[in-house]
Biopython code that builds the backbone (N, CA, C, O; Angstrom):
import numpy as np
from Bio.PDB.StructureBuilder import StructureBuilder

atoms = [
    (1, "UNK", "N", (-20.903, -36.802, -49.244)),
    (1, "UNK", "CA", (-21.476, -36.663, -50.364)),
    (1, "UNK", "C", (-21.877, -35.130, -51.054)),
    (1, "UNK", "O", (-22.437, -34.229, -50.430)),
    (2, "UNK", "N", (-21.426, -35.061, -52.579)),
    (2, "UNK", "CA", (-21.380, -33.954, -53.125)),
    (2, "UNK", "C", (-22.852, -33.238, -53.390)),
    (2, "UNK", "O", (-23.833, -33.977, -53.479)),
    (3, "UNK", "N", (-22.995, -31.953, -53.503)),
    (3, "UNK", "CA", (-24.477, -31.208, -53.237)),
    (3, "UNK", "C", (-25.355, -31.649, -54.805)),
    (3, "UNK", "O", (-26.538, -31.346, -54.964)),
    (4, "UNK", "N", (-24.524, -32.408, -55.884)),
    (4, "UNK", "CA", (-25.164, -33.205, -56.895)),
    (4, "UNK", "C", (-26.075, -34.261, -56.540)),
    (4, "UNK", "O", (-27.187, -34.446, -57.036)),
    (5, "UNK", "N", (-25.184, -35.339, -55.111)),
    (5, "UNK", "CA", (-25.697, -36.338, -55.032)),
    (5, "UNK", "C", (-26.426, -36.204, -53.939)),
    (5, "UNK", "O", (-26.986, -37.232, -53.561)),
    (6, "UNK", "N", (-26.623, -35.018, -53.172)),
    (6, "UNK", "CA", (-27.445, -34.920, -52.462)),
    (6, "UNK", "C", (-28.801, -34.601, -52.771)),
    (6, "UNK", "O", (-29.743, -34.860, -52.022)),
    (7, "UNK", "N", (-28.909, -33.955, -54.043)),
    (7, "UNK", "CA", (-30.289, -33.730, -53.982)),
    (7, "UNK", "C", (-30.734, -34.581, -55.253)),
    (7, "UNK", "O", (-31.890, -34.520, -55.672)),
    (8, "UNK", "N", (-29.712, -35.416, -55.873)),
    (8, "UNK", "CA", (-30.589, -36.857, -56.772)),
    (8, "UNK", "C", (-31.098, -37.325, -55.912)),
    (8, "UNK", "O", (-32.324, -37.408, -55.995)),
    (9, "UNK", "N", (-30.397, -37.872, -54.636)),
    (9, "UNK", "CA", (-30.932, -38.492, -53.660)),
    (9, "UNK", "C", (-31.857, -38.175, -52.634)),
    (9, "UNK", "O", (-32.278, -39.191, -52.081)),
    (10, "UNK", "N", (-32.407, -36.916, -52.105)),
    (10, "UNK", "CA", (-33.380, -36.613, -51.989)),
    (10, "UNK", "C", (-33.996, -35.689, -53.075)),
    (10, "UNK", "O", (-33.885, -34.496, -52.793)),
    (11, "UNK", "N", (-34.554, -35.932, -54.128)),
    (11, "UNK", "CA", (-34.895, -35.286, -55.172)),
    (11, "UNK", "C", (-36.457, -34.923, -54.487)),
    (11, "UNK", "O", (-36.732, -33.744, -54.708)),
    (12, "UNK", "N", (-37.318, -35.499, -53.871)),
    (12, "UNK", "CA", (-38.269, -35.599, -53.907)),
    (12, "UNK", "C", (-38.706, -34.041, -52.953)),
    (12, "UNK", "O", (-39.330, -33.018, -53.236)),
    (13, "UNK", "N", (-38.037, -34.521, -51.808)),
    (13, "UNK", "CA", (-37.598, -34.023, -50.357)),
    (13, "UNK", "C", (-36.961, -32.325, -50.882)),
    (13, "UNK", "O", (-37.079, -31.387, -50.092)),
    (14, "UNK", "N", (-36.507, -32.181, -51.848)),
    (14, "UNK", "CA", (-35.843, -31.696, -52.062)),
    (14, "UNK", "C", (-36.867, -29.868, -52.700)),
    (14, "UNK", "O", (-37.144, -28.749, -52.267)),
    (15, "UNK", "N", (-37.048, -30.753, -53.980)),
    (15, "UNK", "CA", (-38.148, -30.081, -54.285)),
    (15, "UNK", "C", (-39.709, -29.588, -52.974)),
    (15, "UNK", "O", (-40.255, -28.495, -52.821)),
    (16, "UNK", "N", (-39.911, -30.601, -52.446)),
    (16, "UNK", "CA", (-40.861, -29.880, -51.631)),
    (16, "UNK", "C", (-40.498, -28.611, -50.709)),
    (16, "UNK", "O", (-41.168, -27.591, -50.547)),
    (17, "UNK", "N", (-39.499, -28.887, -50.258)),
    (17, "UNK", "CA", (-38.719, -27.359, -50.038)),
    (17, "UNK", "C", (-38.608, -26.076, -51.019)),
    (17, "UNK", "O", (-38.616, -24.865, -50.797)),
    (18, "UNK", "N", (-38.521, -26.715, -51.993)),
    (18, "UNK", "CA", (-38.408, -25.375, -52.728)),
    (18, "UNK", "C", (-40.001, -24.916, -52.952)),
    (18, "UNK", "O", (-40.295, -23.721, -52.930)),
    (19, "UNK", "N", (-40.919, -25.865, -53.151)),
    (19, "UNK", "CA", (-42.166, -25.209, -53.351)),
    (19, "UNK", "C", (-42.742, -24.803, -51.824)),
    (19, "UNK", "O", (-43.847, -24.264, -51.893)),
    (20, "UNK", "N", (-42.280, -24.936, -50.622)),
    (20, "UNK", "CA", (-42.541, -24.482, -49.527)),
    (20, "UNK", "C", (-42.274, -23.099, -49.558)),
    (20, "UNK", "O", (-43.051, -22.152, -49.438)),
    (21, "UNK", "N", (-41.158, -23.125, -49.722)),
    (21, "UNK", "CA", (-40.999, -21.884, -50.112)),
    (21, "UNK", "C", (-41.249, -20.706, -50.813)),
    (21, "UNK", "O", (-41.151, -19.542, -50.423)),
    (22, "UNK", "N", (-41.618, -21.192, -51.999)),
    (22, "UNK", "CA", (-42.205, -20.500, -53.098)),
    (22, "UNK", "C", (-43.827, -19.823, -52.661)),
    (22, "UNK", "O", (-44.184, -18.645, -52.641)),
    (23, "UNK", "N", (-44.540, -20.985, -52.362)),
    (23, "UNK", "CA", (-45.842, -20.822, -51.583)),
    (23, "UNK", "C", (-45.925, -19.619, -50.263)),
    (23, "UNK", "O", (-46.852, -18.823, -50.112)),
    (24, "UNK", "N", (-44.652, -19.744, -49.353)),
    (24, "UNK", "CA", (-44.298, -18.898, -48.410)),
    (24, "UNK", "C", (-44.025, -17.585, -48.701)),
    (24, "UNK", "O", (-44.079, -16.696, -47.852)),
    (25, "UNK", "N", (-43.619, -17.341, -50.314)),
    (25, "UNK", "CA", (-43.220, -16.123, -50.698)),
    (25, "UNK", "C", (-44.469, -15.739, -51.198)),
    (25, "UNK", "O", (-44.435, -14.509, -51.155)),
    (26, "UNK", "N", (-45.862, -16.185, -51.778)),
    (26, "UNK", "CA", (-46.688, -15.721, -51.762)),
    (26, "UNK", "C", (-47.690, -15.225, -50.553)),
    (26, "UNK", "O", (-48.490, -14.292, -50.604)),
    (27, "UNK", "N", (-47.517, -15.799, -49.838)),
    (27, "UNK", "CA", (-48.366, -16.258, -48.725)),
    (27, "UNK", "C", (-47.849, -14.766, -47.797)),
    (27, "UNK", "O", (-48.563, -13.874, -47.337)),
    (28, "UNK", "N", (-46.209, -14.939, -47.748)),
    (28, "UNK", "CA", (-45.623, -13.977, -46.981)),
    (28, "UNK", "C", (-46.322, -12.307, -47.232)),
    (28, "UNK", "O", (-46.723, -11.454, -46.440)),
    (29, "UNK", "N", (-46.237, -12.359, -48.579)),
    (29, "UNK", "CA", (-46.819, -10.983, -49.426)),
    (29, "UNK", "C", (-48.074, -10.951, -48.886)),
    (29, "UNK", "O", (-48.281, -9.998, -48.134)),
    (30, "UNK", "N", (-49.091, -11.827, -49.078)),
    (30, "UNK", "CA", (-50.609, -11.649, -48.749)),
    (30, "UNK", "C", (-50.553, -11.318, -47.236)),
    (30, "UNK", "O", (-51.147, -10.254, -47.059)),
    (31, "UNK", "N", (-50.089, -11.799, -46.137)),
    (31, "UNK", "CA", (-49.744, -11.350, -44.627)),
    (31, "UNK", "C", (-49.395, -10.045, -44.940)),
    (31, "UNK", "O", (-50.381, -9.313, -44.864)),
    (32, "UNK", "N", (-48.448, -9.503, -45.241)),
    (32, "UNK", "CA", (-47.895, -8.282, -45.355)),
    (32, "UNK", "C", (-48.948, -6.999, -45.507)),
    (32, "UNK", "O", (-49.189, -6.060, -44.749)),
    (33, "UNK", "N", (-49.613, -7.466, -47.176)),
    (33, "UNK", "CA", (-50.447, -6.253, -47.225)),
    (33, "UNK", "C", (-52.042, -6.649, -46.644)),
    (33, "UNK", "O", (-53.089, -6.041, -46.868)),
    (34, "UNK", "N", (-51.886, -7.521, -46.066)),
    (34, "UNK", "CA", (-53.660, -7.763, -45.129)),
    (34, "UNK", "C", (-53.006, -6.990, -43.773)),
    (34, "UNK", "O", (-53.638, -6.039, -43.313)),
    (35, "UNK", "N", (-51.659, -7.430, -43.099)),
    (35, "UNK", "CA", (-51.860, -6.445, -42.002)),
    (35, "UNK", "C", (-51.525, -4.761, -42.251)),
    (35, "UNK", "O", (-51.884, -3.807, -41.561)),
    (36, "UNK", "N", (-50.626, -4.784, -43.618)),
    (36, "UNK", "CA", (-50.813, -3.199, -43.693)),
    (36, "UNK", "C", (-52.012, -2.367, -43.848)),
    (36, "UNK", "O", (-52.157, -1.266, -43.317)),
    (37, "UNK", "N", (-52.962, -3.026, -44.695)),
    (37, "UNK", "CA", (-54.680, -2.570, -44.827)),
    (37, "UNK", "C", (-54.992, -2.553, -43.724)),
    (37, "UNK", "O", (-55.118, -1.420, -43.260)),
    (38, "UNK", "N", (-55.258, -3.693, -42.800)),
    (38, "UNK", "CA", (-55.423, -3.452, -41.451)),
    (38, "UNK", "C", (-54.924, -2.436, -40.503)),
    (38, "UNK", "O", (-55.664, -1.988, -39.628)),
    (39, "UNK", "N", (-53.920, -2.123, -40.616)),
    (39, "UNK", "CA", (-53.446, -0.715, -39.626)),
    (39, "UNK", "C", (-54.589, 0.338, -40.262)),
    (39, "UNK", "O", (-55.632, 0.724, -39.733)),
    (40, "UNK", "N", (-53.999, 0.688, -41.663)),
    (40, "UNK", "CA", (-54.776, 1.706, -41.952)),
    (40, "UNK", "C", (-55.776, 2.226, -42.691)),
    (40, "UNK", "O", (-55.941, 3.382, -43.081)),
    (41, "UNK", "N", (-56.732, 0.800, -42.917)),
    (41, "UNK", "CA", (-57.793, 1.265, -43.341)),
    (41, "UNK", "C", (-59.083, 0.812, -42.165)),
    (41, "UNK", "O", (-58.931, 0.034, -41.224)),
    (42, "UNK", "N", (-60.209, 1.462, -42.495)),
    (42, "UNK", "CA", (-61.092, 0.966, -41.827)),
    (42, "UNK", "C", (-61.792, -0.538, -41.716)),
    (42, "UNK", "O", (-62.161, -0.840, -42.851)),
    (43, "UNK", "N", (-62.038, -1.352, -40.984)),
    (43, "UNK", "CA", (-61.851, -2.763, -40.326)),
    (43, "UNK", "C", (-62.949, -3.427, -41.600)),
    (43, "UNK", "O", (-62.734, -4.495, -42.173)),
    (44, "UNK", "N", (-64.134, -2.527, -41.864)),
    (44, "UNK", "CA", (-64.773, -3.247, -42.646)),
    (44, "UNK", "C", (-64.029, -3.183, -44.192)),
    (44, "UNK", "O", (-63.863, -4.128, -44.963)),
    (45, "UNK", "N", (-63.724, -2.059, -44.342)),
    (45, "UNK", "CA", (-63.179, -1.900, -45.802)),
    (45, "UNK", "C", (-61.811, -2.950, -45.811)),
    (45, "UNK", "O", (-61.611, -3.390, -46.943)),
    (46, "UNK", "N", (-60.741, -3.486, -44.685)),
    (46, "UNK", "CA", (-59.859, -3.922, -44.971)),
    (46, "UNK", "C", (-60.464, -5.389, -45.595)),
    (46, "UNK", "O", (-60.224, -5.813, -46.725)),
    (47, "UNK", "N", (-61.371, -6.098, -44.492)),
    (47, "UNK", "CA", (-61.726, -7.346, -44.546)),
    (47, "UNK", "C", (-62.253, -7.135, -45.984)),
    (47, "UNK", "O", (-61.262, -7.413, -46.660)),
    (48, "UNK", "N", (-62.962, -6.898, -46.596)),
    (48, "UNK", "CA", (-63.640, -7.092, -47.544)),
    (48, "UNK", "C", (-62.678, -6.732, -48.736)),
    (48, "UNK", "O", (-63.194, -6.691, -49.853)),
    (49, "UNK", "N", (-61.162, -6.434, -48.600)),
    (49, "UNK", "CA", (-60.259, -6.443, -49.167)),
    (49, "UNK", "C", (-59.776, -7.666, -49.506)),
    (49, "UNK", "O", (-59.559, -8.079, -50.646)),
    (50, "UNK", "N", (-59.597, -8.304, -48.339)),
    (50, "UNK", "CA", (-59.009, -9.821, -48.212)),
    (50, "UNK", "C", (-60.263, -11.482, -48.366)),
    (50, "UNK", "O", (-60.082, -12.684, -48.563)),
    (51, "UNK", "N", (-61.130, -10.837, -48.200)),
    (51, "UNK", "CA", (-62.269, -11.610, -47.940)),
    (51, "UNK", "C", (-63.624, -11.920, -48.416)),
    (51, "UNK", "O", (-64.390, -10.964, -48.541)),
    (52, "UNK", "N", (-63.937, -12.792, -48.627)),
    (52, "UNK", "CA", (-65.809, -12.199, -49.549)),
    (52, "UNK", "C", (-66.815, -12.352, -48.480)),
    (52, "UNK", "O", (-67.883, -11.741, -48.426)),
    (53, "UNK", "N", (-66.246, -13.485, -47.382)),
    (53, "UNK", "CA", (-67.272, -13.299, -46.222)),
    (53, "UNK", "C", (-66.930, -12.503, -45.356)),
    (53, "UNK", "O", (-65.819, -11.974, -45.311)),
    (54, "UNK", "N", (-68.226, -12.246, -44.230)),
    (54, "UNK", "CA", (-68.158, -11.437, -43.879)),
    (54, "UNK", "C", (-67.739, -11.657, -41.947)),
    (54, "UNK", "O", (-68.529, -12.060, -41.093)),
    (55, "UNK", "N", (-66.769, -11.378, -41.803)),
    (55, "UNK", "CA", (-66.014, -11.736, -40.370)),
    (55, "UNK", "C", (-65.989, -10.450, -39.609)),
    (55, "UNK", "O", (-66.153, -9.285, -39.970)),
    (56, "UNK", "N", (-65.686, -11.109, -38.222)),
    (56, "UNK", "CA", (-65.117, -9.834, -37.295)),
    (56, "UNK", "C", (-63.786, -9.629, -36.817)),
    (56, "UNK", "O", (-63.225, -10.725, -36.797)),
    (57, "UNK", "N", (-62.985, -8.662, -36.400)),
    (57, "UNK", "CA", (-61.962, -8.164, -36.477)),
    (57, "UNK", "C", (-61.603, -9.453, -35.804)),
    (57, "UNK", "O", (-60.981, -10.046, -36.685)),
    (58, "UNK", "N", (-61.651, -10.525, -34.346)),
    (58, "UNK", "CA", (-61.226, -11.198, -33.885)),
    (58, "UNK", "C", (-61.327, -12.358, -35.041)),
    (58, "UNK", "O", (-60.184, -12.795, -35.175)),
    (59, "UNK", "N", (-62.253, -13.059, -35.962)),
    (59, "UNK", "CA", (-62.375, -13.769, -36.418)),
    (59, "UNK", "C", (-60.955, -13.117, -37.940)),
    (59, "UNK", "O", (-60.131, -13.855, -38.481)),
    (60, "UNK", "N", (-61.094, -12.061, -38.134)),
    (60, "UNK", "CA", (-60.051, -12.154, -39.284)),
    (60, "UNK", "C", (-58.368, -11.702, -38.499)),
    (60, "UNK", "O", (-57.405, -11.808, -39.258)),
    (61, "UNK", "N", (-58.113, -11.270, -37.174)),
    (61, "UNK", "CA", (-56.991, -11.640, -36.648)),
    (61, "UNK", "C", (-56.694, -13.601, -36.605)),
    (61, "UNK", "O", (-55.655, -14.065, -37.073)),
    (62, "UNK", "N", (-57.365, -14.157, -36.221)),
    (62, "UNK", "CA", (-57.105, -15.243, -36.079)),
    (62, "UNK", "C", (-56.889, -15.888, -37.616)),
    (62, "UNK", "O", (-55.909, -16.621, -37.754)),
    (63, "UNK", "N", (-57.711, -15.663, -38.720)),
    (63, "UNK", "CA", (-57.159, -15.969, -39.784)),
    (63, "UNK", "C", (-55.978, -15.574, -40.292)),
    (63, "UNK", "O", (-55.359, -16.338, -41.032)),
    (64, "UNK", "N", (-55.352, -13.978, -39.883)),
    (64, "UNK", "CA", (-53.781, -14.222, -40.020)),
    (64, "UNK", "C", (-53.281, -14.743, -39.749)),
    (64, "UNK", "O", (-52.429, -15.299, -40.443)),
    (65, "UNK", "N", (-53.490, -14.956, -38.358)),
    (65, "UNK", "CA", (-52.429, -16.267, -37.207)),
    (65, "UNK", "C", (-52.357, -17.373, -38.000)),
    (65, "UNK", "O", (-51.267, -17.857, -38.304)),
    (66, "UNK", "N", (-53.753, -17.985, -38.498)),
    (66, "UNK", "CA", (-53.520, -19.235, -39.474)),
    (66, "UNK", "C", (-52.886, -19.317, -40.648)),
    (66, "UNK", "O", (-52.486, -20.289, -41.290)),
    (67, "UNK", "N", (-52.842, -17.933, -40.883)),
    (67, "UNK", "CA", (-51.753, -17.771, -42.674)),
    (67, "UNK", "C", (-50.107, -17.990, -41.769)),
    (67, "UNK", "O", (-49.220, -18.764, -42.129)),
    (68, "UNK", "N", (-50.060, -17.058, -40.530)),
    (68, "UNK", "CA", (-48.725, -16.837, -40.018)),
    (68, "UNK", "C", (-48.365, -18.823, -40.214)),
    (68, "UNK", "O", (-47.770, -19.515, -41.039)),
    (69, "UNK", "N", (-48.936, -19.009, -39.257)),
    (69, "UNK", "CA", (-48.686, -20.558, -38.880)),
    (69, "UNK", "C", (-48.135, -21.212, -40.336)),
    (69, "UNK", "O", (-47.007, -21.566, -40.676)),
    (70, "UNK", "N", (-48.923, -21.215, -40.766)),
    (70, "UNK", "CA", (-48.270, -21.976, -42.309)),
    (70, "UNK", "C", (-47.380, -21.775, -42.575)),
    (70, "UNK", "O", (-46.607, -22.710, -42.786)),
    (71, "UNK", "N", (-46.905, -20.269, -42.742)),
    (71, "UNK", "CA", (-45.612, -20.258, -43.547)),
    (71, "UNK", "C", (-44.700, -20.582, -42.476)),
    (71, "UNK", "O", (-43.600, -20.950, -42.890)),
    (72, "UNK", "N", (-44.839, -20.550, -41.144)),
    (72, "UNK", "CA", (-43.774, -21.066, -40.514)),
    (72, "UNK", "C", (-43.230, -22.574, -40.279)),
    (72, "UNK", "O", (-42.178, -23.179, -40.077)),
    (73, "UNK", "N", (-44.834, -22.828, -40.458)),
    (73, "UNK", "CA", (-44.481, -24.650, -40.833)),
    (73, "UNK", "C", (-43.610, -24.783, -41.818)),
    (73, "UNK", "O", (-42.472, -25.162, -41.544)),
    (74, "UNK", "N", (-44.005, -24.478, -43.251)),
    (74, "UNK", "CA", (-43.510, -24.685, -44.389)),
    (74, "UNK", "C", (-41.549, -23.880, -44.427)),
    (74, "UNK", "O", (-40.615, -24.081, -45.203)),
    (75, "UNK", "N", (-41.669, -23.111, -43.361)),
    (75, "UNK", "CA", (-40.304, -22.929, -43.349)),
    (75, "UNK", "C", (-39.644, -23.459, -42.466)),
    (75, "UNK", "O", (-38.420, -23.333, -42.507)),
    (76, "UNK", "N", (-40.246, -24.188, -41.437)),
    (76, "UNK", "CA", (-39.501, -25.431, -40.213)),
    (76, "UNK", "C", (-39.039, -26.328, -41.662)),
    (76, "UNK", "O", (-37.878, -26.663, -41.897)),
    (77, "UNK", "N", (-39.953, -26.556, -42.348)),
    (77, "UNK", "CA", (-39.908, -27.726, -43.392)),
    (77, "UNK", "C", (-38.379, -27.941, -44.359)),
    (77, "UNK", "O", (-37.587, -28.877, -44.466)),
    (78, "UNK", "N", (-38.448, -26.741, -44.884)),
    (78, "UNK", "CA", (-37.806, -25.757, -44.998)),
    (78, "UNK", "C", (-36.382, -26.097, -45.063)),
    (78, "UNK", "O", (-35.745, -26.677, -45.942)),
    (79, "UNK", "N", (-35.946, -25.494, -43.679)),
    (79, "UNK", "CA", (-35.162, -25.714, -42.898)),
    (79, "UNK", "C", (-34.714, -27.007, -42.416)),
    (79, "UNK", "O", (-33.546, -27.393, -42.461)),
    (80, "UNK", "N", (-35.737, -27.683, -41.936)),
    (80, "UNK", "CA", (-34.775, -29.240, -41.874)),
    (80, "UNK", "C", (-34.585, -30.266, -42.704)),
    (80, "UNK", "O", (-34.547, -31.460, -42.408)),
    (81, "UNK", "N", (-34.417, -29.551, -44.216)),
    (81, "UNK", "CA", (-34.015, -30.326, -45.494)),
    (81, "UNK", "C", (-32.530, -29.344, -45.099)),
    (81, "UNK", "O", (-31.542, -29.779, -44.507)),
    (82, "UNK", "N", (-32.632, -28.608, -45.369)),
    (82, "UNK", "CA", (-31.086, -27.758, -45.722)),
    (82, "UNK", "C", (-30.273, -28.118, -44.310)),
    (82, "UNK", "O", (-29.054, -28.252, -44.417)),
    (83, "UNK", "N", (-30.792, -28.259, -43.181)),
    (83, "UNK", "CA", (-29.999, -28.316, -41.652)),
    (83, "UNK", "C", (-29.366, -30.326, -42.089)),
    (83, "UNK", "O", (-28.356, -30.834, -41.602)),
    (84, "UNK", "N", (-30.542, -31.181, -43.289)),
    (84, "UNK", "CA", (-29.595, -32.494, -43.263)),
    (84, "UNK", "C", (-29.250, -32.195, -44.626)),
    (84, "UNK", "O", (-29.817, -32.930, -45.435)),
    (85, "UNK", "N", (-28.598, -31.458, -45.040)),
    (85, "UNK", "CA", (-27.701, -31.248, -45.838)),
    (85, "UNK", "C", (-26.659, -30.598, -44.978)),
    (85, "UNK", "O", (-25.636, -31.045, -45.497)),
    (86, "UNK", "N", (-26.407, -30.101, -44.343)),
    (86, "UNK", "CA", (-25.588, -29.227, -43.667)),
    (86, "UNK", "C", (-24.672, -30.390, -42.777)),
    (86, "UNK", "O", (-23.514, -30.384, -42.358)),
    (87, "UNK", "N", (-25.783, -31.378, -42.710)),
    (87, "UNK", "CA", (-25.219, -32.629, -41.554)),
    (87, "UNK", "C", (-24.469, -33.724, -42.372)),
    (87, "UNK", "O", (-23.767, -34.575, -41.826)),
    (88, "UNK", "N", (-24.678, -33.642, -43.803)),
    (88, "UNK", "CA", (-23.589, -34.307, -44.893)),
    (88, "UNK", "C", (-22.728, -33.936, -44.950)),
    (88, "UNK", "O", (-21.903, -34.749, -45.368)),
    (89, "UNK", "N", (-22.220, -32.669, -44.659)),
    (89, "UNK", "CA", (-21.312, -31.766, -45.375)),
    (89, "UNK", "C", (-20.656, -32.235, -44.514)),
    (89, "UNK", "O", (-19.681, -32.813, -44.994)),
    (90, "UNK", "N", (-20.723, -32.303, -42.860)),
    (90, "UNK", "CA", (-19.925, -31.758, -41.935)),
    (90, "UNK", "C", (-19.787, -33.795, -41.660)),
    (90, "UNK", "O", (-19.139, -34.139, -40.672)),
    (91, "UNK", "N", (-20.199, -34.548, -42.256)),
    (91, "UNK", "CA", (-19.756, -36.131, -41.873)),
    (91, "UNK", "C", (-18.295, -36.182, -43.537)),
    (91, "UNK", "O", (-17.277, -36.858, -43.691)),
    (92, "UNK", "N", (-18.739, -35.476, -44.113)),
    (92, "UNK", "CA", (-18.193, -35.470, -45.268)),
    (92, "UNK", "C", (-16.358, -34.808, -44.344)),
    (92, "UNK", "O", (-15.412, -35.432, -44.826)),
    (93, "UNK", "N", (-16.165, -34.355, -43.867)),
    (93, "UNK", "CA", (-15.152, -33.321, -42.967)),
    (93, "UNK", "C", (-14.697, -34.346, -42.172)),
    (93, "UNK", "O", (-13.610, -34.060, -41.670)),
    (94, "UNK", "N", (-15.114, -35.437, -41.864)),
    (94, "UNK", "CA", (-14.967, -36.249, -40.638)),
    (94, "UNK", "C", (-13.733, -37.279, -41.514)),
    (94, "UNK", "O", (-13.197, -38.225, -40.936)),
]
sb = StructureBuilder()
sb.init_structure("model")
sb.init_model(0)
sb.init_chain("A")
sb.init_seg("    ")
for serial, (resi, resn, name, xyz) in enumerate(atoms, 1):
    if name == "N":
        sb.init_residue(resn, " ", resi, " ")
    sb.init_atom(name, np.array(xyz, "f"), 0.0, 1.0, " ", f" {name:<3s}", serial, name[0])
structure = sb.get_structure()
C-alpha cells in the first residue's frame, strides 16, 4: 500500500494523530513553562501565573502530572498510527 493509499484509507485516524501531536506541542510548551517557573519563582507567584484558582503545591504538582499524562496518551495514539503504517510497509515487502 502506498503512502497516499494508506492516508486515504485511514484519513480520520491520520487527522486525529496530527491533531494529537499539535495539541501536544501547545501542552508541552505549557508544561515546560510551568516547570521552569515552578523551579525559579516563589510558589504563590508561580501558581498565580498558571491558574486563576488557589491551589496548594501538591495540587499544582498533581495538575502538572495530569497534563503530562495527557501528552503521553496523545503521543501513544500518534505512535500507534505510525506503527500501523510501518506494518503496511512491511507487508508490501513480503
